ModelCIF file with pLDDT and N, C-alpha, C, O atoms, coordinates in Angstrom:
data_MODEL
#
_entry.id   MODEL 
#
_entity.id                         1 
_entity.type                       polymer 
_entity.pdbx_number_of_molecules   1 
#
_entity_poly.entity_id                      1 
_entity_poly.type                           'polypeptide(L)' 
_entity_poly.nstd_linkage                   no 
_entity_poly.nstd_monomer                   no 
_entity_poly.pdbx_seq_one_letter_code       MLGLLAPVHAWLNWSRIERALREDRPLPAPALSGVLAVGIVVGGLLIFAGLFL 
_entity_poly.pdbx_seq_one_letter_code_can   MLGLLAPVHAWLNWSRIERALREDRPLPAPALSGVLAVGIVVGGLLIFAGLFL 
_entity_poly.pdbx_strand_id                 A 
#
loop_
_entity_poly_seq.entity_id 
_entity_poly_seq.num 
_entity_poly_seq.mon_id 
_entity_poly_seq.hetero 
1 1  MET n 
1 2  LEU n 
1 3  GLY n 
1 4  LEU n 
1 5  LEU n 
1 6  ALA n 
1 7  PRO n 
1 8  VAL n 
1 9  HIS n 
1 10 ALA n 
1 11 TRP n 
1 12 LEU n 
1 13 ASN n 
1 14 TRP n 
1 15 SER n 
1 16 ARG n 
1 17 ILE n 
1 18 GLU n 
1 19 ARG n 
1 20 ALA n 
1 21 LEU n 
1 22 ARG n 
1 23 GLU n 
1 24 ASP n 
1 25 ARG n 
1 26 PRO n 
1 27 LEU n 
1 28 PRO n 
1 29 ALA n 
1 30 PRO n 
1 31 ALA n 
1 32 LEU n 
1 33 SER n 
1 34 GLY n 
1 35 VAL n 
1 36 LEU n 
1 37 ALA n 
1 38 VAL n 
1 39 GLY n 
1 40 ILE n 
1 41 VAL n 
1 42 VAL n 
1 43 GLY n 
1 44 GLY n 
1 45 LEU n 
1 46 LEU n 
1 47 ILE n 
1 48 PHE n 
1 49 ALA n 
1 50 GLY n 
1 51 LEU n 
1 52 PHE n 
1 53 LEU n 
#
_struct_asym.id          A 
_struct_asym.entity_id   1 
#
loop_
_ma_qa_metric.id 
_ma_qa_metric.mode 
_ma_qa_metric.name 
_ma_qa_metric.software_group_id 
_ma_qa_metric.type 
1 global pLDDT . pLDDT 
2 local  pLDDT . pLDDT 
#
_ma_qa_metric_global.metric_id      1 
_ma_qa_metric_global.metric_value   89.83 
_ma_qa_metric_global.model_id       1 
_ma_qa_metric_global.ordinal_id     1 
#
loop_
_ma_qa_metric_local.label_asym_id 
_ma_qa_metric_local.label_comp_id 
_ma_qa_metric_local.label_seq_id 
_ma_qa_metric_local.metric_id 
_ma_qa_metric_local.metric_value 
_ma_qa_metric_local.model_id 
_ma_qa_metric_local.ordinal_id 
A MET 1  2 80.00 1 1  
A LEU 2  2 79.00 1 2  
A GLY 3  2 84.00 1 3  
A LEU 4  2 86.00 1 4  
A LEU 5  2 81.00 1 5  
A ALA 6  2 85.00 1 6  
A PRO 7  2 90.00 1 7  
A VAL 8  2 87.00 1 8  
A HIS 9  2 85.00 1 9  
A ALA 10 2 89.00 1 10 
A TRP 11 2 92.00 1 11 
A LEU 12 2 89.00 1 12 
A ASN 13 2 91.00 1 13 
A TRP 14 2 94.00 1 14 
A SER 15 2 94.00 1 15 
A ARG 16 2 93.00 1 16 
A ILE 17 2 95.00 1 17 
A GLU 18 2 96.00 1 18 
A ARG 19 2 96.00 1 19 
A ALA 20 2 96.00 1 20 
A LEU 21 2 96.00 1 21 
A ARG 22 2 96.00 1 22 
A GLU 23 2 97.00 1 23 
A ASP 24 2 97.00 1 24 
A ARG 25 2 96.00 1 25 
A PRO 26 2 96.00 1 26 
A LEU 27 2 93.00 1 27 
A PRO 28 2 91.00 1 28 
A ALA 29 2 86.00 1 29 
A PRO 30 2 80.00 1 30 
A ALA 31 2 76.00 1 31 
A LEU 32 2 76.00 1 32 
A SER 33 2 80.00 1 33 
A GLY 34 2 85.00 1 34 
A VAL 35 2 84.00 1 35 
A LEU 36 2 84.00 1 36 
A ALA 37 2 88.00 1 37 
A VAL 38 2 91.00 1 38 
A GLY 39 2 89.00 1 39 
A ILE 40 2 90.00 1 40 
A VAL 41 2 94.00 1 41 
A VAL 42 2 94.00 1 42 
A GLY 43 2 92.00 1 43 
A GLY 44 2 94.00 1 44 
A LEU 45 2 95.00 1 45 
A LEU 46 2 95.00 1 46 
A ILE 47 2 95.00 1 47 
A PHE 48 2 95.00 1 48 
A ALA 49 2 95.00 1 49 
A GLY 50 2 94.00 1 50 
A LEU 51 2 94.00 1 51 
A PHE 52 2 90.00 1 52 
A LEU 53 2 81.00 1 53 
#
loop_
_atom_site.group_PDB 
_atom_site.id 
_atom_site.type_symbol 
_atom_site.label_atom_id 
_atom_site.label_alt_id 
_atom_site.label_comp_id 
_atom_site.label_asym_id 
_atom_site.label_entity_id 
_atom_site.label_seq_id 
_atom_site.pdbx_PDB_ins_code 
_atom_site.Cartn_x 
_atom_site.Cartn_y 
_atom_site.Cartn_z 
_atom_site.occupancy 
_atom_site.B_iso_or_equiv 
_atom_site.pdbx_formal_charge 
_atom_site.auth_seq_id 
_atom_site.auth_comp_id 
_atom_site.auth_asym_id 
_atom_site.auth_atom_id 
_atom_site.pdbx_PDB_model_num 
ATOM 1   N N  . MET A 1 1  ? 0.998  -1.131  -0.009  1.00 80.00 ? 1  MET A N  1 
ATOM 2   C CA . MET A 1 1  ? 0.289  -0.030  0.007   1.00 80.00 ? 1  MET A CA 1 
ATOM 3   C C  . MET A 1 1  ? 1.015  1.283   -0.046  1.00 80.00 ? 1  MET A C  1 
ATOM 4   O O  . MET A 1 1  ? 0.763  2.222   -0.801  1.00 80.00 ? 1  MET A O  1 
ATOM 5   N N  . LEU A 1 2  ? 2.067  1.199   0.980   1.00 79.00 ? 2  LEU A N  1 
ATOM 6   C CA . LEU A 1 2  ? 2.877  2.325   0.903   1.00 79.00 ? 2  LEU A CA 1 
ATOM 7   C C  . LEU A 1 2  ? 3.442  2.808   -0.611  1.00 79.00 ? 2  LEU A C  1 
ATOM 8   O O  . LEU A 1 2  ? 3.547  3.978   -0.980  1.00 79.00 ? 2  LEU A O  1 
ATOM 9   N N  . GLY A 1 3  ? 3.739  1.748   -1.298  1.00 84.00 ? 3  GLY A N  1 
ATOM 10  C CA . GLY A 1 3  ? 4.293  1.595   -2.623  1.00 84.00 ? 3  GLY A CA 1 
ATOM 11  C C  . GLY A 1 3  ? 3.403  2.495   -3.650  1.00 84.00 ? 3  GLY A C  1 
ATOM 12  O O  . GLY A 1 3  ? 3.797  3.337   -4.457  1.00 84.00 ? 3  GLY A O  1 
ATOM 13  N N  . LEU A 1 4  ? 2.241  2.107   -3.402  1.00 86.00 ? 4  LEU A N  1 
ATOM 14  C CA . LEU A 1 4  ? 1.081  2.897   -4.099  1.00 86.00 ? 4  LEU A CA 1 
ATOM 15  C C  . LEU A 1 4  ? 1.022  4.359   -3.635  1.00 86.00 ? 4  LEU A C  1 
ATOM 16  O O  . LEU A 1 4  ? 1.021  5.262   -4.471  1.00 86.00 ? 4  LEU A O  1 
ATOM 17  N N  . LEU A 1 5  ? 0.968  4.631   -2.215  1.00 81.00 ? 5  LEU A N  1 
ATOM 18  C CA . LEU A 1 5  ? 0.946  5.844   -2.262  1.00 81.00 ? 5  LEU A CA 1 
ATOM 19  C C  . LEU A 1 5  ? 2.083  6.717   -2.179  1.00 81.00 ? 5  LEU A C  1 
ATOM 20  O O  . LEU A 1 5  ? 1.771  7.906   -2.106  1.00 81.00 ? 5  LEU A O  1 
ATOM 21  N N  . ALA A 1 6  ? 3.370  6.454   -2.168  1.00 85.00 ? 6  ALA A N  1 
ATOM 22  C CA . ALA A 1 6  ? 4.553  7.056   -2.754  1.00 85.00 ? 6  ALA A CA 1 
ATOM 23  C C  . ALA A 1 6  ? 4.593  7.862   -3.760  1.00 85.00 ? 6  ALA A C  1 
ATOM 24  O O  . ALA A 1 6  ? 5.036  9.002   -3.625  1.00 85.00 ? 6  ALA A O  1 
ATOM 25  N N  . PRO A 1 7  ? 4.153  7.415   -4.883  1.00 90.00 ? 7  PRO A N  1 
ATOM 26  C CA . PRO A 1 7  ? 4.239  8.138   -6.161  1.00 90.00 ? 7  PRO A CA 1 
ATOM 27  C C  . PRO A 1 7  ? 2.896  9.109   -6.411  1.00 90.00 ? 7  PRO A C  1 
ATOM 28  O O  . PRO A 1 7  ? 2.893  10.053  -7.201  1.00 90.00 ? 7  PRO A O  1 
ATOM 29  N N  . VAL A 1 8  ? 1.906  8.753   -5.695  1.00 87.00 ? 8  VAL A N  1 
ATOM 30  C CA . VAL A 1 8  ? 0.918  9.622   -5.574  1.00 87.00 ? 8  VAL A CA 1 
ATOM 31  C C  . VAL A 1 8  ? 1.432  10.976  -4.526  1.00 87.00 ? 8  VAL A C  1 
ATOM 32  O O  . VAL A 1 8  ? 1.383  12.157  -4.868  1.00 87.00 ? 8  VAL A O  1 
ATOM 33  N N  . HIS A 1 9  ? 1.783  10.613  -3.573  1.00 85.00 ? 9  HIS A N  1 
ATOM 34  C CA . HIS A 1 9  ? 2.271  11.825  -2.489  1.00 85.00 ? 9  HIS A CA 1 
ATOM 35  C C  . HIS A 1 9  ? 3.252  12.407  -3.460  1.00 85.00 ? 9  HIS A C  1 
ATOM 36  O O  . HIS A 1 9  ? 2.972  13.589  -3.661  1.00 85.00 ? 9  HIS A O  1 
ATOM 37  N N  . ALA A 1 10 ? 4.253  12.027  -4.104  1.00 89.00 ? 10 ALA A N  1 
ATOM 38  C CA . ALA A 1 10 ? 5.114  12.955  -4.910  1.00 89.00 ? 10 ALA A CA 1 
ATOM 39  C C  . ALA A 1 10 ? 4.561  13.542  -6.048  1.00 89.00 ? 10 ALA A C  1 
ATOM 40  O O  . ALA A 1 10 ? 5.014  14.622  -6.425  1.00 89.00 ? 10 ALA A O  1 
ATOM 41  N N  . TRP A 1 11 ? 3.589  12.962  -6.696  1.00 92.00 ? 11 TRP A N  1 
ATOM 42  C CA . TRP A 1 11 ? 2.813  13.957  -7.434  1.00 92.00 ? 11 TRP A CA 1 
ATOM 43  C C  . TRP A 1 11 ? 1.920  14.921  -7.250  1.00 92.00 ? 11 TRP A C  1 
ATOM 44  O O  . TRP A 1 11 ? 1.609  15.872  -7.967  1.00 92.00 ? 11 TRP A O  1 
ATOM 45  N N  . LEU A 1 12 ? 1.486  14.518  -6.053  1.00 89.00 ? 12 LEU A N  1 
ATOM 46  C CA . LEU A 1 12 ? 0.590  15.713  -5.435  1.00 89.00 ? 12 LEU A CA 1 
ATOM 47  C C  . LEU A 1 12 ? 1.431  17.070  -4.845  1.00 89.00 ? 12 LEU A C  1 
ATOM 48  O O  . LEU A 1 12 ? 1.122  18.262  -4.848  1.00 89.00 ? 12 LEU A O  1 
ATOM 49  N N  . ASN A 1 13 ? 2.384  16.504  -4.444  1.00 91.00 ? 13 ASN A N  1 
ATOM 50  C CA . ASN A 1 13 ? 3.575  17.741  -3.763  1.00 91.00 ? 13 ASN A CA 1 
ATOM 51  C C  . ASN A 1 13 ? 3.969  18.211  -4.930  1.00 91.00 ? 13 ASN A C  1 
ATOM 52  O O  . ASN A 1 13 ? 3.873  19.437  -4.975  1.00 91.00 ? 13 ASN A O  1 
ATOM 53  N N  . TRP A 1 14 ? 4.542  17.523  -6.286  1.00 94.00 ? 14 TRP A N  1 
ATOM 54  C CA . TRP A 1 14 ? 4.966  18.433  -7.149  1.00 94.00 ? 14 TRP A CA 1 
ATOM 55  C C  . TRP A 1 14 ? 3.775  19.330  -7.803  1.00 94.00 ? 14 TRP A C  1 
ATOM 56  O O  . TRP A 1 14 ? 4.205  20.373  -8.296  1.00 94.00 ? 14 TRP A O  1 
ATOM 57  N N  . SER A 1 15 ? 2.774  19.197  -7.879  1.00 94.00 ? 15 SER A N  1 
ATOM 58  C CA . SER A 1 15 ? 1.715  19.818  -8.637  1.00 94.00 ? 15 SER A CA 1 
ATOM 59  C C  . SER A 1 15 ? 1.384  21.109  -7.203  1.00 94.00 ? 15 SER A C  1 
ATOM 60  O O  . SER A 1 15 ? 0.909  22.215  -7.461  1.00 94.00 ? 15 SER A O  1 
ATOM 61  N N  . ARG A 1 16 ? 1.582  20.868  -6.417  1.00 93.00 ? 16 ARG A N  1 
ATOM 62  C CA . ARG A 1 16 ? 1.170  21.854  -5.427  1.00 93.00 ? 16 ARG A CA 1 
ATOM 63  C C  . ARG A 1 16 ? 2.401  22.807  -5.305  1.00 93.00 ? 16 ARG A C  1 
ATOM 64  O O  . ARG A 1 16 ? 2.175  23.953  -4.917  1.00 93.00 ? 16 ARG A O  1 
ATOM 65  N N  . ILE A 1 17 ? 3.499  22.492  -5.559  1.00 95.00 ? 17 ILE A N  1 
ATOM 66  C CA . ILE A 1 17 ? 4.871  23.226  -5.379  1.00 95.00 ? 17 ILE A CA 1 
ATOM 67  C C  . ILE A 1 17 ? 4.787  24.094  -7.048  1.00 95.00 ? 17 ILE A C  1 
ATOM 68  O O  . ILE A 1 17 ? 4.962  25.301  -7.218  1.00 95.00 ? 17 ILE A O  1 
ATOM 69  N N  . GLU A 1 18 ? 4.563  23.357  -7.814  1.00 96.00 ? 18 GLU A N  1 
ATOM 70  C CA . GLU A 1 18 ? 4.640  23.935  -9.367  1.00 96.00 ? 18 GLU A CA 1 
ATOM 71  C C  . GLU A 1 18 ? 3.546  25.193  -9.200  1.00 96.00 ? 18 GLU A C  1 
ATOM 72  O O  . GLU A 1 18 ? 3.871  26.347  -9.479  1.00 96.00 ? 18 GLU A O  1 
ATOM 73  N N  . ARG A 1 19 ? 2.206  24.835  -8.709  1.00 96.00 ? 19 ARG A N  1 
ATOM 74  C CA . ARG A 1 19 ? 1.163  25.840  -8.700  1.00 96.00 ? 19 ARG A CA 1 
ATOM 75  C C  . ARG A 1 19 ? 1.714  27.064  -7.804  1.00 96.00 ? 19 ARG A C  1 
ATOM 76  O O  . ARG A 1 19 ? 1.666  28.203  -8.269  1.00 96.00 ? 19 ARG A O  1 
ATOM 77  N N  . ALA A 1 20 ? 2.200  26.841  -6.608  1.00 96.00 ? 20 ALA A N  1 
ATOM 78  C CA . ALA A 1 20 ? 2.740  27.813  -5.690  1.00 96.00 ? 20 ALA A CA 1 
ATOM 79  C C  . ALA A 1 20 ? 3.906  28.773  -6.490  1.00 96.00 ? 20 ALA A C  1 
ATOM 80  O O  . ALA A 1 20 ? 3.704  29.986  -6.558  1.00 96.00 ? 20 ALA A O  1 
ATOM 81  N N  . LEU A 1 21 ? 5.018  28.232  -7.034  1.00 96.00 ? 21 LEU A N  1 
ATOM 82  C CA . LEU A 1 21 ? 5.853  28.696  -7.600  1.00 96.00 ? 21 LEU A CA 1 
ATOM 83  C C  . LEU A 1 21 ? 5.217  29.603  -8.832  1.00 96.00 ? 21 LEU A C  1 
ATOM 84  O O  . LEU A 1 21 ? 5.708  30.724  -8.959  1.00 96.00 ? 21 LEU A O  1 
ATOM 85  N N  . ARG A 1 22 ? 4.224  29.237  -9.701  1.00 96.00 ? 22 ARG A N  1 
ATOM 86  C CA . ARG A 1 22 ? 3.953  30.340  -10.874 1.00 96.00 ? 22 ARG A CA 1 
ATOM 87  C C  . ARG A 1 22 ? 2.964  31.084  -10.235 1.00 96.00 ? 22 ARG A C  1 
ATOM 88  O O  . ARG A 1 22 ? 2.493  31.862  -11.064 1.00 96.00 ? 22 ARG A O  1 
ATOM 89  N N  . GLU A 1 23 ? 2.446  31.207  -9.183  1.00 97.00 ? 23 GLU A N  1 
ATOM 90  C CA . GLU A 1 23 ? 1.528  31.918  -8.445  1.00 97.00 ? 23 GLU A CA 1 
ATOM 91  C C  . GLU A 1 23 ? 2.260  32.976  -7.609  1.00 97.00 ? 23 GLU A C  1 
ATOM 92  O O  . GLU A 1 23 ? 1.721  34.009  -7.211  1.00 97.00 ? 23 GLU A O  1 
ATOM 93  N N  . ASP A 1 24 ? 3.512  32.635  -7.380  1.00 97.00 ? 24 ASP A N  1 
ATOM 94  C CA . ASP A 1 24 ? 4.744  33.444  -6.305  1.00 97.00 ? 24 ASP A CA 1 
ATOM 95  C C  . ASP A 1 24 ? 3.978  33.514  -4.968  1.00 97.00 ? 24 ASP A C  1 
ATOM 96  O O  . ASP A 1 24 ? 3.676  34.562  -4.397  1.00 97.00 ? 24 ASP A O  1 
ATOM 97  N N  . ARG A 1 25 ? 3.666  32.103  -4.484  1.00 96.00 ? 25 ARG A N  1 
ATOM 98  C CA . ARG A 1 25 ? 3.067  32.216  -3.127  1.00 96.00 ? 25 ARG A CA 1 
ATOM 99  C C  . ARG A 1 25 ? 4.231  31.128  -2.598  1.00 96.00 ? 25 ARG A C  1 
ATOM 100 O O  . ARG A 1 25 ? 5.014  30.484  -3.297  1.00 96.00 ? 25 ARG A O  1 
ATOM 101 N N  . PRO A 1 26 ? 4.075  31.133  -0.953  1.00 96.00 ? 26 PRO A N  1 
ATOM 102 C CA . PRO A 1 26 ? 5.101  30.258  -0.510  1.00 96.00 ? 26 PRO A CA 1 
ATOM 103 C C  . PRO A 1 26 ? 4.825  29.041  -0.595  1.00 96.00 ? 26 PRO A C  1 
ATOM 104 O O  . PRO A 1 26 ? 3.669  28.645  -0.742  1.00 96.00 ? 26 PRO A O  1 
ATOM 105 N N  . LEU A 1 27 ? 5.905  28.223  -0.511  1.00 93.00 ? 27 LEU A N  1 
ATOM 106 C CA . LEU A 1 27 ? 5.699  26.600  -0.863  1.00 93.00 ? 27 LEU A CA 1 
ATOM 107 C C  . LEU A 1 27 ? 4.850  25.917  0.415   1.00 93.00 ? 27 LEU A C  1 
ATOM 108 O O  . LEU A 1 27 ? 4.910  26.127  1.626   1.00 93.00 ? 27 LEU A O  1 
ATOM 109 N N  . PRO A 1 28 ? 4.133  25.117  -0.298  1.00 91.00 ? 28 PRO A N  1 
ATOM 110 C CA . PRO A 1 28 ? 3.316  24.456  0.640   1.00 91.00 ? 28 PRO A CA 1 
ATOM 111 C C  . PRO A 1 28 ? 3.718  23.318  1.498   1.00 91.00 ? 28 PRO A C  1 
ATOM 112 O O  . PRO A 1 28 ? 4.440  22.508  0.916   1.00 91.00 ? 28 PRO A O  1 
ATOM 113 N N  . ALA A 1 29 ? 3.408  23.021  2.852   1.00 86.00 ? 29 ALA A N  1 
ATOM 114 C CA . ALA A 1 29 ? 4.091  22.035  3.402   1.00 86.00 ? 29 ALA A CA 1 
ATOM 115 C C  . ALA A 1 29 ? 3.576  20.847  2.748   1.00 86.00 ? 29 ALA A C  1 
ATOM 116 O O  . ALA A 1 29 ? 2.479  20.838  2.190   1.00 86.00 ? 29 ALA A O  1 
ATOM 117 N N  . PRO A 1 30 ? 4.662  19.443  2.833   1.00 80.00 ? 30 PRO A N  1 
ATOM 118 C CA . PRO A 1 30 ? 4.161  18.290  2.273   1.00 80.00 ? 30 PRO A CA 1 
ATOM 119 C C  . PRO A 1 30 ? 3.243  17.770  2.811   1.00 80.00 ? 30 PRO A C  1 
ATOM 120 O O  . PRO A 1 30 ? 3.134  17.830  4.036   1.00 80.00 ? 30 PRO A O  1 
ATOM 121 N N  . ALA A 1 31 ? 2.194  17.018  1.907   1.00 76.00 ? 31 ALA A N  1 
ATOM 122 C CA . ALA A 1 31 ? 0.983  16.440  2.179   1.00 76.00 ? 31 ALA A CA 1 
ATOM 123 C C  . ALA A 1 31 ? 1.324  15.036  2.587   1.00 76.00 ? 31 ALA A C  1 
ATOM 124 O O  . ALA A 1 31 ? 2.436  14.694  2.184   1.00 76.00 ? 31 ALA A O  1 
ATOM 125 N N  . LEU A 1 32 ? 0.753  14.241  3.192   1.00 76.00 ? 32 LEU A N  1 
ATOM 126 C CA . LEU A 1 32 ? 0.827  12.684  3.412   1.00 76.00 ? 32 LEU A CA 1 
ATOM 127 C C  . LEU A 1 32 ? 2.271  12.258  3.945   1.00 76.00 ? 32 LEU A C  1 
ATOM 128 O O  . LEU A 1 32 ? 2.556  11.088  4.200   1.00 76.00 ? 32 LEU A O  1 
ATOM 129 N N  . SER A 1 33 ? 2.984  13.127  4.060   1.00 80.00 ? 33 SER A N  1 
ATOM 130 C CA . SER A 1 33 ? 4.350  12.875  4.552   1.00 80.00 ? 33 SER A CA 1 
ATOM 131 C C  . SER A 1 33 ? 4.428  12.105  5.938   1.00 80.00 ? 33 SER A C  1 
ATOM 132 O O  . SER A 1 33 ? 5.219  11.178  6.110   1.00 80.00 ? 33 SER A O  1 
ATOM 133 N N  . GLY A 1 34 ? 3.415  12.625  7.066   1.00 85.00 ? 34 GLY A N  1 
ATOM 134 C CA . GLY A 1 34 ? 3.139  11.894  8.116   1.00 85.00 ? 34 GLY A CA 1 
ATOM 135 C C  . GLY A 1 34 ? 2.626  10.572  8.083   1.00 85.00 ? 34 GLY A C  1 
ATOM 136 O O  . GLY A 1 34 ? 2.815  9.775   9.001   1.00 85.00 ? 34 GLY A O  1 
ATOM 137 N N  . VAL A 1 35 ? 1.994  10.317  7.074   1.00 84.00 ? 35 VAL A N  1 
ATOM 138 C CA . VAL A 1 35 ? 1.222  9.153   6.844   1.00 84.00 ? 35 VAL A CA 1 
ATOM 139 C C  . VAL A 1 35 ? 2.271  7.754   6.476   1.00 84.00 ? 35 VAL A C  1 
ATOM 140 O O  . VAL A 1 35 ? 2.410  6.668   7.038   1.00 84.00 ? 35 VAL A O  1 
ATOM 141 N N  . LEU A 1 36 ? 3.061  8.525   4.959   1.00 84.00 ? 36 LEU A N  1 
ATOM 142 C CA . LEU A 1 36 ? 4.096  7.484   4.860   1.00 84.00 ? 36 LEU A CA 1 
ATOM 143 C C  . LEU A 1 36 ? 5.068  7.313   5.902   1.00 84.00 ? 36 LEU A C  1 
ATOM 144 O O  . LEU A 1 36 ? 5.433  6.147   6.052   1.00 84.00 ? 36 LEU A O  1 
ATOM 145 N N  . ALA A 1 37 ? 5.708  8.379   6.847   1.00 88.00 ? 37 ALA A N  1 
ATOM 146 C CA . ALA A 1 37 ? 6.541  8.044   7.977   1.00 88.00 ? 37 ALA A CA 1 
ATOM 147 C C  . ALA A 1 37 ? 6.219  7.027   8.903   1.00 88.00 ? 37 ALA A C  1 
ATOM 148 O O  . ALA A 1 37 ? 7.028  6.191   9.305   1.00 88.00 ? 37 ALA A O  1 
ATOM 149 N N  . VAL A 1 38 ? 4.895  7.110   9.278   1.00 91.00 ? 38 VAL A N  1 
ATOM 150 C CA . VAL A 1 38 ? 4.023  6.310   10.258  1.00 91.00 ? 38 VAL A CA 1 
ATOM 151 C C  . VAL A 1 38 ? 4.056  4.668   9.636   1.00 91.00 ? 38 VAL A C  1 
ATOM 152 O O  . VAL A 1 38 ? 4.489  3.676   10.222  1.00 91.00 ? 38 VAL A O  1 
ATOM 153 N N  . GLY A 1 39 ? 3.472  4.745   8.307   1.00 89.00 ? 39 GLY A N  1 
ATOM 154 C CA . GLY A 1 39 ? 3.804  3.461   7.589   1.00 89.00 ? 39 GLY A CA 1 
ATOM 155 C C  . GLY A 1 39 ? 4.959  2.514   7.428   1.00 89.00 ? 39 GLY A C  1 
ATOM 156 O O  . GLY A 1 39 ? 5.009  1.285   7.489   1.00 89.00 ? 39 GLY A O  1 
ATOM 157 N N  . ILE A 1 40 ? 5.942  3.498   7.188   1.00 90.00 ? 40 ILE A N  1 
ATOM 158 C CA . ILE A 1 40 ? 7.103  2.806   7.315   1.00 90.00 ? 40 ILE A CA 1 
ATOM 159 C C  . ILE A 1 40 ? 8.043  2.272   8.418   1.00 90.00 ? 40 ILE A C  1 
ATOM 160 O O  . ILE A 1 40 ? 8.885  1.375   8.374   1.00 90.00 ? 40 ILE A O  1 
ATOM 161 N N  . VAL A 1 41 ? 7.579  3.242   9.610   1.00 94.00 ? 41 VAL A N  1 
ATOM 162 C CA . VAL A 1 41 ? 8.091  2.704   10.807  1.00 94.00 ? 41 VAL A CA 1 
ATOM 163 C C  . VAL A 1 41 ? 7.159  1.529   11.368  1.00 94.00 ? 41 VAL A C  1 
ATOM 164 O O  . VAL A 1 41 ? 7.718  0.627   11.992  1.00 94.00 ? 41 VAL A O  1 
ATOM 165 N N  . VAL A 1 42 ? 5.837  1.486   11.193  1.00 94.00 ? 42 VAL A N  1 
ATOM 166 C CA . VAL A 1 42 ? 5.114  0.217   11.366  1.00 94.00 ? 42 VAL A CA 1 
ATOM 167 C C  . VAL A 1 42 ? 5.488  -0.872  10.764  1.00 94.00 ? 42 VAL A C  1 
ATOM 168 O O  . VAL A 1 42 ? 5.629  -1.958  11.326  1.00 94.00 ? 42 VAL A O  1 
ATOM 169 N N  . GLY A 1 43 ? 5.741  -0.562  9.139   1.00 92.00 ? 43 GLY A N  1 
ATOM 170 C CA . GLY A 1 43 ? 6.038  -1.631  8.652   1.00 92.00 ? 43 GLY A CA 1 
ATOM 171 C C  . GLY A 1 43 ? 7.577  -2.551  8.983   1.00 92.00 ? 43 GLY A C  1 
ATOM 172 O O  . GLY A 1 43 ? 7.827  -3.755  9.038   1.00 92.00 ? 43 GLY A O  1 
ATOM 173 N N  . GLY A 1 44 ? 8.313  -1.443  9.138   1.00 94.00 ? 44 GLY A N  1 
ATOM 174 C CA . GLY A 1 44 ? 9.443  -1.852  9.862   1.00 94.00 ? 44 GLY A CA 1 
ATOM 175 C C  . GLY A 1 44 ? 9.773  -2.667  11.076  1.00 94.00 ? 44 GLY A C  1 
ATOM 176 O O  . GLY A 1 44 ? 10.613 -3.545  11.275  1.00 94.00 ? 44 GLY A O  1 
ATOM 177 N N  . LEU A 1 45 ? 8.934  -2.155  11.766  1.00 95.00 ? 45 LEU A N  1 
ATOM 178 C CA . LEU A 1 45 ? 8.428  -2.768  13.427  1.00 95.00 ? 45 LEU A CA 1 
ATOM 179 C C  . LEU A 1 45 ? 8.124  -4.252  13.137  1.00 95.00 ? 45 LEU A C  1 
ATOM 180 O O  . LEU A 1 45 ? 8.738  -5.230  13.563  1.00 95.00 ? 45 LEU A O  1 
ATOM 181 N N  . LEU A 1 46 ? 6.996  -4.217  12.286  1.00 95.00 ? 46 LEU A N  1 
ATOM 182 C CA . LEU A 1 46 ? 6.378  -5.571  11.773  1.00 95.00 ? 46 LEU A CA 1 
ATOM 183 C C  . LEU A 1 46 ? 7.383  -6.660  11.340  1.00 95.00 ? 46 LEU A C  1 
ATOM 184 O O  . LEU A 1 46 ? 7.378  -7.815  11.766  1.00 95.00 ? 46 LEU A O  1 
ATOM 185 N N  . ILE A 1 47 ? 8.239  -6.149  10.446  1.00 95.00 ? 47 ILE A N  1 
ATOM 186 C CA . ILE A 1 47 ? 9.299  -7.268  10.013  1.00 95.00 ? 47 ILE A CA 1 
ATOM 187 C C  . ILE A 1 47 ? 10.395 -7.403  10.998  1.00 95.00 ? 47 ILE A C  1 
ATOM 188 O O  . ILE A 1 47 ? 10.805 -8.553  11.155  1.00 95.00 ? 47 ILE A O  1 
ATOM 189 N N  . PHE A 1 48 ? 10.966 -6.445  11.711  1.00 95.00 ? 48 PHE A N  1 
ATOM 190 C CA . PHE A 1 48 ? 11.676 -6.709  13.029  1.00 95.00 ? 48 PHE A CA 1 
ATOM 191 C C  . PHE A 1 48 ? 10.920 -7.967  13.596  1.00 95.00 ? 48 PHE A C  1 
ATOM 192 O O  . PHE A 1 48 ? 11.376 -9.104  13.472  1.00 95.00 ? 48 PHE A O  1 
ATOM 193 N N  . ALA A 1 49 ? 9.844  -7.710  14.166  1.00 95.00 ? 49 ALA A N  1 
ATOM 194 C CA . ALA A 1 49 ? 8.941  -8.726  15.196  1.00 95.00 ? 49 ALA A CA 1 
ATOM 195 C C  . ALA A 1 49 ? 8.938  -9.969  14.224  1.00 95.00 ? 49 ALA A C  1 
ATOM 196 O O  . ALA A 1 49 ? 9.208  -10.992 14.853  1.00 95.00 ? 49 ALA A O  1 
ATOM 197 N N  . GLY A 1 50 ? 8.762  -10.146 13.162  1.00 94.00 ? 50 GLY A N  1 
ATOM 198 C CA . GLY A 1 50 ? 8.810  -11.335 12.355  1.00 94.00 ? 50 GLY A CA 1 
ATOM 199 C C  . GLY A 1 50 ? 9.883  -12.029 12.203  1.00 94.00 ? 50 GLY A C  1 
ATOM 200 O O  . GLY A 1 50 ? 9.778  -13.235 11.982  1.00 94.00 ? 50 GLY A O  1 
ATOM 201 N N  . LEU A 1 51 ? 11.184 -11.394 12.292  1.00 94.00 ? 51 LEU A N  1 
ATOM 202 C CA . LEU A 1 51 ? 12.500 -11.817 12.027  1.00 94.00 ? 51 LEU A CA 1 
ATOM 203 C C  . LEU A 1 51 ? 13.032 -12.545 13.527  1.00 94.00 ? 51 LEU A C  1 
ATOM 204 O O  . LEU A 1 51 ? 13.491 -13.676 13.687  1.00 94.00 ? 51 LEU A O  1 
ATOM 205 N N  . PHE A 1 52 ? 12.821 -11.598 14.418  1.00 90.00 ? 52 PHE A N  1 
ATOM 206 C CA . PHE A 1 52 ? 13.414 -11.840 15.772  1.00 90.00 ? 52 PHE A CA 1 
ATOM 207 C C  . PHE A 1 52 ? 12.670 -12.200 16.889  1.00 90.00 ? 52 PHE A C  1 
ATOM 208 O O  . PHE A 1 52 ? 13.204 -12.405 17.978  1.00 90.00 ? 52 PHE A O  1 
ATOM 209 N N  . LEU A 1 53 ? 11.328 -12.303 16.671  1.00 81.00 ? 53 LEU A N  1 
ATOM 210 C CA . LEU A 1 53 ? 10.264 -12.493 17.748  1.00 81.00 ? 53 LEU A CA 1 
ATOM 211 C C  . LEU A 1 53 ? 9.703  -13.851 17.694  1.00 81.00 ? 53 LEU A C  1 
ATOM 212 O O  . LEU A 1 53 ? 8.827  -14.190 18.490  1.00 81.00 ? 53 LEU A O  1 
#
């Protein structure tokens, strides 16, 4: 699921930043970065638990 979400996240961020640059506005904060970070940490913990516990 995270593998599908990452390219969507990148495309959304790119389009938002591109629009902000064209309209001479401040750059927006990344959207969905927290969700991706939490998902990666949870996935890593599950892999760790599966290998060592």
